[in-house]
C-alpha positions in Angstrom: -7.3 -1.3 -17.4 -7.4 -1.8 -13.6 -9.3 0.4 -11.2 -8.2 0.6 -7.6 -10.3 2.0 -4.8 -8.9 2.5 -1.3 -10.9 2.4 2.0 -10.2 2.7 5.7 -7.7 5.2 6.9 -8.7 8.0 9.1 -7.2 9.7 12.2 -5.5 8.2 15.2 -3.2 9.3 18.0 0.5 8.4 17.9 1.1 4.8 19.0 -2.3 3.7 17.6 -3.3 1.5 14.7 -5.1 1.9 11.4 -5.9 -0.2 8.4 -6.2 0.7 4.8 -7.6 -1.6 2.2 -7.8 -1.6 -1.6 -10.1 -3.4 -4.0 -9.1 -3.9 -7.6 -11.6 -4.3 -10.5 -11.4 -4.5 -14.2 -8.7 -6.5 -15.9 -7.5 -8.1 -12.7 -6.3 -11.2 -14.4 -3.4 -9.1 -15.5 -2.5 -8.0 -12.0 0.4 -9.9 -10.3 1.4 -7.5 -7.5 0.0 -4.8 -5.5 1.5 -2.2 -3.2 1.1 0.9 -1.1 2.7 4.3 -1.5 2.2 7.4 0.6 2.8 11.1 0.2 3.4 13.2 3.2 2.7 17.0 3.1 5.4 18.7 1.2 7.1 15.5 0.2 7.2 13.2 -2.8 5.4 10.0 -3.1 7.3 7.1 -1.5 6.9 3.4 -1.4 5.7 1.6 1.7 5.0 -2.0 1.0 4.3 -4.4 -1.8 3.0 -7.9 -2.2 3.3 -10.6 -4.8 -0.3 -11.9 -5.4 0.4 -15.5 -6.3 2.3 -16.4 -3.1 1.5 -13.5 -0.8 5.1 -12.6 -0.1 5.4 -9.1 1.3 8.1 -6.5 1.1 8.6 -3.4 3.2 10.6 -0.2 3.4 12.8 0.0 6.4 10.7 2.8 8.0 7.7 0.5 8.4 9.3 -2.9 8.8 8.0 -4.6 11.9 5.1 -2.1 12.3 3.1 -2.6 9.0 1.8 -5.8 7.6 0.6 -6.2 4.0 -1.8 -9.0 3.1 -3.9 -10.0 0.1 -7.1 -11.9 -0.7 -6.6 -13.3 -4.2 -10.2 -14.3 -4.6 -11.4 -10.8 -3.8 -8.6 -8.9 -5.5 -8.0 -7.0 -2.4 -4.9 -5.9 -0.5 -4.8 -4.6 3.1 -2.1 -2.7 5.0 -2.4 -3.1 8.7 -0.5 -0.3 10.4 0.5 -0.4 14.1 2.6 1.8 16.4 1.9 4.8 14.1 3.9 7.9 14.4 3.3 11.5 13.2 5.7 10.8 10.4 3.3 8.2 9.0 0.8 10.9 8.2 0.0 11.3 4.5 -2.2 10.3 1.6 -1.9 6.5 1.1 -2.2 5.2 -2.5 -2.9 1.7 -3.6 -0.9 0.5 -6.6 -0.8 -2.6 -8.9 1.3 -4.0 -11.7 1.4 -6.9 -14.1 5.2 -7.4 -14.4 6.5 -7.9 -10.9 10.1 -9.0 -10.7 11.5 -9.5 -7.2 13.9 -6.5 -7.6 10.9 -4.2 -8.2 8.9 -5.6 -5.4 11.7 -5.1 -3.0 12.5 -1.6 -4.3 8.9 -0.4 -4.1 9.2 2.6 -6.4 6.7 4.2 -8.7 8.7 2.7 -11.6 7.5 -0.7 -10.7 3.8 0.0 -10.7 1.3 0.9 -13.4 -2.1 1.5 -11.8 -2.8 3.7 -8.9 -5.9 4.5 -6.8 -7.0 8.0 -5.8 -5.6 7.8 -2.3 -7.0 7.9 1.2 -5.9 10.1 4.1 -4.1 8.8 7.2 -3.5 11.3 9.9 -1.5 10.6 13.1 -1.6 13.2 15.8 0.5 13.6 18.9 
C-alpha cells in the first residue's frame, strides 16, 4: 500500500505560477512512476503529467506542454509539478498518483487506467 499526500497549490491570477508537490510513503519500493491528474468543476478527472521514477523522464498532455514541468526526488519519494503561465482553465483539484507497472505507453497516455494509488487532492484556483 502506498499513501500519497499533496501539498502546495492555492490561488493565483492568470499568468502566474504555482507548485504542487506530493510525498509518497508506505511500500514505496513498489512505486516506479508517479503522475498528476486534475478535475475541473463539472468535468471528469484528466491526466496532466507523469514521470518515470528511475530516469526522471516526464510526459505531458498537450494542454500543459511547455507550461508545466514535472520532476522527482527518488531519495525522498516526492514528485513536484511546477506550473507556469496558468490560465483559468487550469483551475481544479489536483491529484497525485502512483503505479508499479509503468510501460511507456501508459506513461505517455496519462490515464487513470495506468495508475493505482491516488492522493486526496489539493485545490488550484486561477482567477482572471
